[in-house]
N, C-alpha and C positions, 0 to 999 in steps of 0.2 A: 238277189238284186245288188251288184255291190255300185257305191259311191266314194267318190273320197270327201273327206274330212277336212272342210276348210277353217272352222271358226266354230268356237261356243260362247255361245253367252248365256244370261240366267232365266231365258225368254225363249231364244232359239235355237238351233243346232243350224252349220250352214253346208253344203256338200255342193261338191262340181257335179254337171251332168257330162258324164265321158258316154263317147258314141254304143261303146261297149256296154253297159247297162243297162238297155233293155235290147238286150240282144233278140236276136229271132225267138218265138215262141212258135212249137205246130201247133195247127188252129183248125178245127174242123170247119169243111167245108158248108155243112149247112149249122145254120141257126137251132139254138136250143132251148126248145118252152121251159118258162120259170114256173108255170103253171103245175099240169099234168104231165108226167115222165112219158118221152117217147123213147125208141130206140136208135142210139148214136151210129153214123154212120161206119165202118169197117177201116176207113183210111183216111191221113189226112191230106186236105186240099194244097194248102197251102200255109207261108211261116205266114206270123205274124211279127213285124219289129215295132215295138212300142215306141223305138223313139219317134217313126216314123208318126203317131197317134197323137205322143202324150208333146212334141214340143216342135214347134211351130217353126222358132227361131234360133237353134241352137247356137247361136254366139252371144243372147241376150238370154238366157236360160240357165236357170240354177234348183237346187232344190233345199228347199228349209225343212228341217226336223222341226215341228212342234211342240210345243214345253205349256203346259196348263188347260186351263178348261174352259176360256170366255168365248169360243167358239164353236162349243159344242155341239149347239143345236144348227150350226149349221155344216156339220158331220164332218166337222177338225176336232178329234179325240189328240191327246195328247200320245204324243209318238209317230203319228201318222208321218206323213212326207208329203210336202208341197208341194208344185212346180209350179215355180215363177218365173216370169217373161218381162222381164223389164224394157222392151220395147212397147209394149202393149200401153196404151191413153188408159189409166180408169177412167169408166163411166159411174155415175148414179146407180147404187148399188153390188157395183162389186166390191170382191175380198182383194184388199190389197197387203202386201210387205209393205211397212214403213217405218219410220224413225221421229220420235217426239223427242228431242232434246236430250238427245243419245239413247235414246231405249229403244231398241224392235219391237214393235209388236203386230200383229194381225188383226185388221177388222173390217168389217163392210162400211166403205162407202154411202155417206148418205148428205146428198147438199138441198137446201130448203131455206126458204128465206133469203137468201145472199148467206146462211153460213153452211160450213163445210161442217160433220159429225164424224166422228170414227165410231161405228155404233159395235158393239158386241153383241154374239150372237149366244149370251145367256141372261137369265134375268138378275145372277148373283153382281154382275159388272155394270157399271155406269160407262155411259154416250162420255165420249171426250168433243167437249169443243173446239176446234183447231182455230187461234185466234192470231196475232200479227207478230207476238211477242214470245208462239214457240217457235221453234227450230224445229220445221218440220219438209221432210221430203217424203214421197212416196217410193219407194226402188224398184216395187212395179206389180203387179197384177198373177192373183194366184189363177192358174189356169187350170188344174188337175190339184189334187187328193188321193193320196195312196194309203189306204190302211188296210189291216189283216179284218176277213170277213170272222165274222165272229158265229 
């Protein structure tokens, strides 16, 4: 996958989503069992365009490369590519790309008792309580995470 690099910060790398970035990939016509192996079909039935599946709002979607370990228990590892849709409204428990006092972060939204917290998914990191004194903005909702299978 080839993405256009836009910006690097200490915590994130930003990329533009090009329509060709998720070009068509051959797809088997039958599903494949993840348990007991079964014989695969001899032919491909259709092409899978990942752009159609991963990007709902092309003009409002971009990619960000994660750096760090604060979201590892949510399946986001350092080096993963996150697809972010800035047109979506964050909901409680959404994973968002946010800016706090000029610093980017990726955290899970947690609203309780009329307070907003950004929650890490790693017990080595502390929740961030959002206060009125902070310059806080949600840039978008993380919709997909792309990482290499281990």
